[in-house]
C-alpha positions as a Markdown table, in Angstrom:
| # | Residue | x | y | z |
|---|---|---|---|---|
| 1 | Met | -14.2 | -8.9 | -151.5 |
| 2 | Asp | -10.7 | -8.6 | -152.8 |
| 3 | Thr | -10.5 | -9.8 | -156.4 |
| 4 | Thr | -7.0 | -8.5 | -157.1 |
| 5 | Thr | -4.9 | -11.0 | -159.0 |
| 6 | Pro | -1.8 | -11.7 | -156.9 |
| 7 | Thr | 1.7 | -10.9 | -158.3 |
| 8 | Arg | 3.2 | -14.1 | -159.7 |
| 9 | Val | 6.4 | -15.2 | -158.1 |
| 10 | Val | 8.9 | -16.9 | -160.4 |
| 11 | Val | 12.2 | -18.8 | -159.6 |
| 12 | Val | 14.7 | -18.9 | -162.5 |
| 13 | Thr | 17.9 | -20.8 | -162.1 |
| 14 | Gly | 21.0 | -20.0 | -164.1 |
| 15 | Ala | 19.8 | -16.4 | -164.2 |
| 16 | Gly | 23.2 | -14.7 | -164.3 |
| 17 | Thr | 23.7 | -14.9 | -168.1 |
| 18 | Gly | 22.2 | -15.9 | -171.4 |
| 19 | Ile | 18.7 | -17.5 | -171.5 |
| 20 | Gly | 18.3 | -17.3 | -167.7 |
| 21 | Arg | 19.0 | -13.5 | -167.6 |
| 22 | Ala | 16.7 | -12.9 | -170.6 |
| 23 | Thr | 14.0 | -15.0 | -168.9 |
| 24 | Ala | 14.2 | -13.2 | -165.6 |
| 25 | Arg | 13.9 | -9.9 | -167.3 |
| 26 | Ser | 11.0 | -11.1 | -169.5 |
| 27 | Phe | 9.0 | -12.2 | -166.5 |
| 28 | Ala | 9.8 | -9.0 | -164.6 |
| 29 | Ala | 8.7 | -6.9 | -167.6 |
| 30 | Arg | 5.3 | -8.7 | -167.3 |
| 31 | Gly | 4.9 | -7.7 | -163.7 |
| 32 | Ala | 6.2 | -10.9 | -161.9 |
| 33 | Thr | 8.4 | -11.0 | -158.9 |
| 34 | Val | 11.5 | -13.0 | -159.9 |
| 35 | Val | 14.0 | -14.8 | -157.7 |
| 36 | Ala | 17.1 | -15.0 | -159.9 |
| 37 | Val | 19.3 | -17.9 | -158.8 |
| 38 | Gly | 22.9 | -18.4 | -159.9 |
| 39 | Arg | 26.3 | -19.3 | -158.5 |
| 40 | Arg | 27.8 | -15.8 | -158.9 |
| 41 | Glu | 26.4 | -12.7 | -157.2 |
| 42 | Gly | 28.0 | -10.2 | -159.7 |
| 43 | Pro | 26.2 | -11.5 | -162.8 |
| 44 | Leu | 22.9 | -11.8 | -160.9 |
| 45 | Arg | 23.2 | -8.1 | -159.9 |
| 46 | Glu | 23.7 | -7.3 | -163.5 |
| 47 | Thr | 20.6 | -9.2 | -164.4 |
| 48 | Ala | 18.6 | -7.3 | -161.8 |
| 49 | Glu | 20.0 | -3.8 | -162.7 |
| 50 | Gly | 17.1 | -1.6 | -163.8 |
| 51 | His | 14.6 | -4.3 | -162.9 |
| 52 | Pro | 13.3 | -3.8 | -159.4 |
| 53 | Gly | 11.2 | -7.0 | -159.6 |
| 54 | Ile | 14.2 | -9.2 | -159.9 |
| 55 | His | 15.8 | -10.4 | -156.6 |
| 56 | Pro | 19.3 | -12.0 | -156.8 |
| 57 | Phe | 19.7 | -15.3 | -154.9 |
| 58 | Pro | 23.3 | -16.6 | -155.1 |
| 59 | Ala | 23.3 | -20.3 | -154.6 |
| 60 | Asp | 24.9 | -23.5 | -156.1 |
| 61 | Ile | 21.9 | -25.6 | -157.0 |
| 62 | Thr | 24.0 | -28.8 | -156.8 |
| 63 | Thr | 24.9 | -28.5 | -153.1 |
| 64 | Glu | 23.1 | -30.4 | -150.4 |
| 65 | Gly | 20.0 | -28.6 | -149.2 |
| 66 | Ala | 20.1 | -25.9 | -151.9 |
| 67 | Ala | 16.7 | -26.8 | -153.4 |
| 68 | Glu | 14.9 | -26.7 | -150.1 |
| 69 | Glu | 16.6 | -23.4 | -149.1 |
| 70 | Ile | 15.7 | -21.7 | -152.4 |
| 71 | Val | 12.0 | -22.7 | -152.1 |
| 72 | Arg | 11.9 | -21.9 | -148.3 |
| 73 | Ser | 13.4 | -18.4 | -148.8 |
| 74 | Thr | 11.1 | -17.7 | -151.7 |
| 75 | Leu | 8.0 | -18.5 | -149.7 |
| 76 | Thr | 9.3 | -16.7 | -146.6 |
| 77 | Val | 10.1 | -13.5 | -148.5 |
| 78 | His | 7.5 | -13.4 | -151.2 |
| 79 | Gly | 4.7 | -15.6 | -149.8 |
| 80 | Arg | 4.1 | -17.9 | -152.8 |
| 81 | Leu | 5.6 | -19.7 | -155.8 |
| 82 | Asp | 3.9 | -19.7 | -159.2 |
| 83 | Val | 6.5 | -20.7 | -161.8 |
| 84 | Leu | 9.8 | -22.6 | -161.5 |
| 85 | Val | 12.2 | -22.4 | -164.5 |
| 86 | Asn | 14.8 | -25.1 | -164.4 |
| 87 | Asn | 17.3 | -23.3 | -166.8 |
| 88 | Ala | 20.7 | -23.7 | -165.2 |
| 89 | Gly | 22.9 | -26.0 | -167.3 |
| 90 | Ile | 26.6 | -26.8 | -168.1 |
| 91 | Ser | 28.1 | -28.4 | -171.1 |
| 92 | Ala | 31.4 | -30.3 | -171.3 |
| 93 | Gly | 32.6 | -33.6 | -172.6 |
| 94 | Gly | 34.7 | -35.3 | -175.2 |
| 95 | Pro | 34.5 | -38.5 | -177.3 |
| 96 | Leu | 34.1 | -41.9 | -175.7 |
| 97 | Gly | 37.4 | -43.0 | -174.3 |
| 98 | Thr | 38.1 | -39.6 | -172.7 |
| 99 | Leu | 35.2 | -39.4 | -170.2 |
| 100 | Asp | 35.7 | -40.0 | -166.5 |
| 101 | Arg | 33.6 | -39.3 | -163.4 |
| 102 | Ser | 35.1 | -35.8 | -163.0 |
| 103 | Val | 33.5 | -34.8 | -166.2 |
| 104 | Ile | 30.3 | -36.9 | -166.0 |
| 105 | Ala | 29.2 | -36.2 | -162.4 |
| 106 | Pro | 29.0 | -32.3 | -162.6 |
| 107 | Leu | 27.0 | -32.6 | -165.9 |
| 108 | Leu | 24.5 | -34.9 | -164.4 |
| 109 | Glu | 24.3 | -33.0 | -161.1 |
| 110 | Thr | 23.6 | -29.7 | -162.7 |
| 111 | Asn | 21.5 | -30.7 | -165.7 |
| 112 | Leu | 19.5 | -33.5 | -164.2 |
| 113 | Val | 19.8 | -34.1 | -160.5 |
| 114 | Ala | 19.4 | -30.5 | -159.4 |
| 115 | Pro | 16.2 | -29.9 | -161.5 |
| 116 | Val | 14.7 | -33.1 | -159.9 |
| 117 | Leu | 15.4 | -32.0 | -156.4 |
| 118 | Leu | 14.3 | -28.4 | -157.0 |
| 119 | Thr | 11.1 | -29.4 | -158.6 |
| 120 | Gln | 10.4 | -31.8 | -155.8 |
| 121 | Ala | 11.0 | -29.1 | -153.2 |
| 122 | Ala | 8.7 | -26.7 | -155.1 |
| 123 | Val | 5.8 | -29.0 | -155.7 |
| 124 | Pro | 3.9 | -28.3 | -152.4 |
| 125 | Ala | 3.9 | -24.6 | -153.2 |
| 126 | Leu | 3.1 | -25.1 | -156.8 |
| 127 | Arg | 0.1 | -27.2 | -155.8 |
| 128 | Glu | -1.2 | -24.3 | -153.7 |
| 129 | Ser | -0.8 | -21.8 | -156.6 |
| 130 | Arg | -1.7 | -24.3 | -159.4 |
| 131 | Gly | 1.6 | -23.3 | -160.9 |
| 132 | Val | 4.0 | -24.2 | -163.7 |
| 133 | Val | 7.4 | -25.9 | -164.1 |
| 134 | Val | 9.3 | -25.0 | -167.2 |
| 135 | Asn | 12.4 | -27.1 | -168.0 |
| 136 | Val | 15.0 | -25.8 | -170.4 |
| 137 | Thr | 16.5 | -28.6 | -172.5 |
| 138 | Thr | 18.1 | -28.7 | -175.9 |
| 139 | Thr | 17.1 | -29.8 | -179.4 |
| 140 | Ile | 20.5 | -31.5 | -179.7 |
| 141 | Gly | 19.1 | -34.1 | -177.3 |
| 142 | Gln | 16.7 | -35.2 | -180.0 |
| 143 | Arg | 19.5 | -35.6 | -182.6 |
| 144 | Gly | 23.1 | -36.2 | -181.8 |
| 145 | Trp | 26.2 | -34.3 | -180.9 |
| 146 | Pro | 29.4 | -36.2 | -181.5 |
| 147 | Ala | 32.0 | -35.9 | -178.7 |
| 148 | Asn | 29.6 | -34.3 | -176.3 |
| 149 | Ser | 27.1 | -37.1 | -175.6 |
| 150 | Val | 26.5 | -36.7 | -171.8 |
| 151 | Tyr | 25.1 | -33.1 | -171.9 |
| 152 | Pro | 22.3 | -33.9 | -174.5 |
| 153 | Ala | 21.7 | -37.2 | -172.8 |
| 154 | Ala | 21.0 | -35.4 | -169.5 |
| 155 | Lys | 18.8 | -32.9 | -171.2 |
| 156 | Ser | 16.9 | -35.7 | -173.0 |
| 157 | Ala | 16.2 | -37.2 | -169.6 |
| 158 | Leu | 14.8 | -33.9 | -168.4 |
| 159 | Glu | 12.4 | -34.0 | -171.3 |
| 160 | Thr | 11.3 | -37.5 | -170.2 |
| 161 | Leu | 10.8 | -36.1 | -166.7 |
| 162 | Thr | 8.7 | -33.2 | -168.2 |
| 163 | Arg | 6.3 | -35.7 | -169.7 |
| 164 | Cys | 6.2 | -37.9 | -166.6 |
| 165 | Trp | 5.7 | -35.0 | -164.2 |
| 166 | Ala | 3.0 | -33.5 | -166.5 |
| 167 | Val | 0.9 | -36.6 | -166.1 |
| 168 | Glu | 1.7 | -37.0 | -162.4 |
| 169 | Leu | 1.0 | -33.5 | -161.4 |
| 170 | Ala | -2.0 | -32.8 | -163.6 |
| 171 | Pro | -4.6 | -33.8 | -161.0 |
| 172 | Ala | -3.2 | -31.1 | -158.8 |
| 173 | Gly | -3.5 | -28.5 | -161.5 |
| 174 | Val | 0.3 | -28.1 | -161.9 |
| 175 | Arg | 1.5 | -27.9 | -165.5 |
| 176 | Val | 5.0 | -29.0 | -166.6 |
| 177 | Val | 6.4 | -28.0 | -170.0 |
| 178 | Ala | 9.8 | -27.7 | -171.6 |
| 179 | Val | 11.5 | -25.4 | -174.1 |
| 180 | Ala | 14.3 | -26.9 | -176.2 |
| 181 | Pro | 16.7 | -24.2 | -177.6 |
| 182 | Gly | 18.9 | -24.8 | -180.6 |
| 183 | Ala | 21.9 | -22.6 | -181.4 |
| 184 | Ile | 21.5 | -19.5 | -179.2 |
| 185 | Glu | 24.0 | -16.7 | -178.6 |
| 186 | Thr | 25.0 | -17.5 | -175.0 |
| 187 | Pro | 28.3 | -17.9 | -173.1 |
| 188 | Ile | 27.9 | -21.7 | -172.8 |
| 189 | Ala | 30.7 | -22.3 | -175.4 |
| 190 | Glu | 33.1 | -20.1 | -173.5 |
| 191 | His | 32.2 | -21.9 | -170.2 |
| 192 | Met | 33.1 | -25.2 | -172.0 |
| 193 | Gly | 36.7 | -23.9 | -172.2 |
| 194 | Leu | 36.7 | -24.0 | -176.0 |
| 195 | Thr | 39.3 | -21.9 | -177.9 |
| 196 | Pro | 38.1 | -19.1 | -180.2 |
| 197 | Glu | 38.9 | -21.4 | -183.2 |
| 198 | Gln | 36.8 | -24.2 | -181.7 |
| 199 | Arg | 33.9 | -21.9 | -180.9 |
| 200 | Glu | 34.0 | -20.7 | -184.5 |
| 201 | Ala | 33.9 | -24.2 | -185.8 |
| 202 | Val | 30.9 | -25.0 | -183.5 |
| 203 | Arg | 29.1 | -21.9 | -184.8 |
| 204 | Ala | 29.8 | -22.9 | -188.4 |
| 205 | Trp | 28.4 | -26.4 | -187.8 |
| 206 | Gln | 25.3 | -24.9 | -186.0 |
| 207 | Leu | 24.6 | -22.4 | -188.8 |
| 208 | Ala | 24.9 | -25.2 | -191.4 |
| 209 | His | 22.2 | -27.1 | -189.6 |
| 210 | Thr | 19.8 | -24.2 | -188.9 |
| 211 | Pro | 17.4 | -23.6 | -191.8 |
| 212 | Leu | 16.7 | -20.0 | -190.8 |
| 213 | Gly | 20.4 | -19.4 | -191.2 |
| 214 | Arg | 21.3 | -17.5 | -188.1 |
| 215 | Ile | 22.0 | -18.0 | -184.4 |
| 216 | Gly | 19.0 | -17.3 | -182.0 |
| 217 | Arg | 18.9 | -14.7 | -179.3 |
| 218 | Pro | 18.2 | -15.5 | -175.6 |
| 219 | Glu | 15.2 | -13.1 | -175.7 |
| 220 | Glu | 13.6 | -15.4 | -178.3 |
| 221 | Val | 13.9 | -18.4 | -175.9 |
| 222 | Ala | 12.7 | -16.2 | -173.0 |
| 223 | Trp | 9.5 | -15.4 | -175.1 |
| 224 | Ala | 8.8 | -19.1 | -175.4 |
| 225 | Ile | 9.3 | -19.7 | -171.7 |
| 226 | Thr | 7.1 | -16.9 | -170.5 |
| 227 | Ser | 4.5 | -17.8 | -173.1 |
| 228 | Leu | 4.3 | -21.4 | -172.0 |
| 229 | Ala | 4.1 | -20.4 | -168.4 |
| 230 | Ala | 1.4 | -17.8 | -169.0 |
| 231 | Pro | -2.1 | -18.3 | -167.6 |
| 232 | Asp | -3.4 | -18.2 | -171.2 |
| 233 | Ala | -1.6 | -21.5 | -171.8 |
| 234 | Ala | -3.6 | -23.2 | -169.1 |
| 235 | Phe | -4.6 | -26.2 | -171.2 |
| 236 | Leu | -1.0 | -27.0 | -172.3 |
| 237 | Thr | 1.1 | -29.5 | -170.4 |
| 238 | Gly | 3.7 | -32.1 | -171.2 |
| 239 | Thr | 4.8 | -30.2 | -174.3 |
| 240 | Val | 8.5 | -29.8 | -175.4 |
| 241 | Leu | 8.7 | -26.7 | -177.6 |
| 242 | Pro | 11.8 | -26.4 | -179.9 |
| 243 | Val | 13.2 | -22.9 | -180.4 |
| 244 | Asp | 15.9 | -23.7 | -182.9 |
| 245 | Gly | 15.4 | -22.0 | -186.2 |
| 246 | Gly | 14.1 | -25.2 | -187.7 |
| 247 | Ala | 17.1 | -27.4 | -186.9 |
| 248 | Leu | 15.1 | -30.2 | -185.5 |
| 249 | Val | 13.0 | -30.8 | -188.6 |
| 250 | Ala | 15.8 | -30.2 | -191.2 |
């Protein structure tokens, strides 16, 4: 009788940089096979460099049929799916009075719609493996970010989905959790198109509101993600874990 524990297969979106890259590497270091999803092949290859367990999968998760293709390819190539990490996210915005559909639509498509469709596509495989969904949100969604309201609103909605799905999927043995990062050293501010002066101002505001007095590292968020997804956390579902240096409770 074969009692060998199968290698866990993990899909991580937004795996080309920052938290996604650190998470893919953290799972791989723990022996998992990781499908690293992102828009750009170059950064995904950098994520995988030196980590044979990481397999780049270039894809835009907001395009029609992308969710189904990611899951279908993962099952075809690797035979199972144990963990889905909905990490990909974009941030942009402005104060009320400056927002239009060209700003709002991409934020909702990437931060909210795509995770819904990808989780939906993954559920049959996760039922088979009694797997885990980890949503990556933000602690700002539980407070307030002036002039950038749509991004945290979408992430707050993802936290609501986390709780709803946790209850809905519990009878099938599928766990759903979320990690809510605070100020983390990632390229997201650069991707927002902020000037160096604006980025410096954002960092100063974040430091002033973080009791531990520093910016977090992507690896610290990756630790939380891999820990919540671990088999040892089998009785934990519906939880949203802040990783924010104490900002949420300050």
